[in-house]
C-alpha positions, 0 to 999 in steps of 0.5 A: 500499499502507497503513502500519502504525503500532505505536509511537507516536513517543515510543515509538519515541524512547524505543527509540532513547535507550535502544539509544544507552545500551546501546551506549555503556555496555555496548558490543558484544562483538567477537572479531574484532581488525580490527573492534574496530580499525576502531571504535576508529579511528572513536571507539569505546572498546576494553574488552578485547574489548568495544567502546563507541560513544558516541552521537555515533558512532552518530548520524553513522553512521546519518545516513550510511545511506540511507533505503531499501535493497534486497535480493535473498532466495536465491530471488531476490526483490526487496525494498526496505526504508525509507521 
């Protein structure tokens, strides 16, 4: 099966950097105190119900993710996502 490229590498990098900036400056609004505590313990910065995620925390977490994941749909179909 062939691959389809919609964005070039520079565009992908620009989106990634913008995402890191948003996570660091605006963060994520989380109402669940336990998740806020977990993210804070991992290096997130608490601002009331919001957690700011420093770029190094996000990059470290991304580097720990597998490059491929397999998911199963409600109908039992299996799909593998990733490289």
